[in-house]
N, C-alpha and C positions, 0 to 999 in steps of 0.2 A: 726314114727319109728318102730313100734311093726311089720311092714310087712317086715322089713328089707330092707329099700329103699337105697341100697349102695351107690346111688349118694349123696343123702341126708345126709347120716352118714359121707361120705368122705369129702363134701363141707363143712360141720358144725365142724366136728375135725380139719381140715387145717386153717379154720378160727379162731376158736377159738386159734390155736397155732399162727397166726398171731397178733391176739389180745393181747395174752400175752407178745409176741414180744414186740409190740408197748408201753406196760405199762412197761417194763424193764428200769431202772434207768439209764440216760447216763454216760458214763465212760468219765471221763475227761482225759489228756494228762497225767497229774501227776502222776494219779492213775494207767495208765497202765505200768510205770517206775517202779512202787512199791517201796516199803521203805528199809531200813535196818532191819537185822532180829530182833534187839533189839527194833525196833521203831513199829514192825509190830503188829496189834490187837492181843487179847487174849482172850480167852473164847469163851462160847456158844453165837452164835448170833453177834460175834464183826465184821463178815466181812458181815454182813445182810444189805441190803441195802432196804429204801422204794421206793416200786412200785409208778410209777404215775397213778393217777387217769386219765382216757381217757374222755373227755366230749362226749356228744352224736354226734357233728358233727366230731369228729375223729374217735370215732366208723363205722361212717357212710361211712367215706372216707376210712377206712382200709376195710371195706364190699366191697366198690365199687372197691378197687383196687384188690380184690381176684376175683370179678366178670369180670373184664376186663382182667386178666390175664389169667383166663379160656377161654373165648372167643378169646383172639389173640392165644393162644396155640391151639384151636380148628379149628382156620383159616389157621393157617400153617400144618395142618394136612389134606393135598390135596390127599393122595394116598389113592386109594381103601382098601390098606391093613390097615390102619388106620382109617376107618370110625367108628367104634366102639369105639375107644378112643376119636375120635371128639366128638361123640353122646353124650358121658358119659361126657365129661367135658361142654357142652353145657347144659345137664340136672342139673349139680352142679350148674352153674350160673343160671340156672331158680329157682332153691332151694334158692339161695341167693339173687336172686331179688325179691322175695316173703317177705322176710324180710325187703327190702328195699321199697316196695310199700306201704306195710300195716303193720308194725311192730305188731300192735295188735291182728292180725290174724293169723301170721304165727308159 
């Protein structure tokens, strides 16, 4: 990262965001409707919800989905004008694959 590897930084930032989204608490239908004002929670942290804790297989699945998304997008960029973008997406996928192949060394 010290060499400012833009592909690695981009891949890791977006994957951390995807993991953050995967940890979000599911919202039920009743919660979407809302409640009457007098029944709404009050006070600091009243609307906080505990985040889910992802297991290692869930984390691996999220990272694999990020890799697949990048490779699919790169495959769709066939025009010569998009060669740089496709190469960057493949480089980002390679960074993430290093974490999947050997998590201890990445």
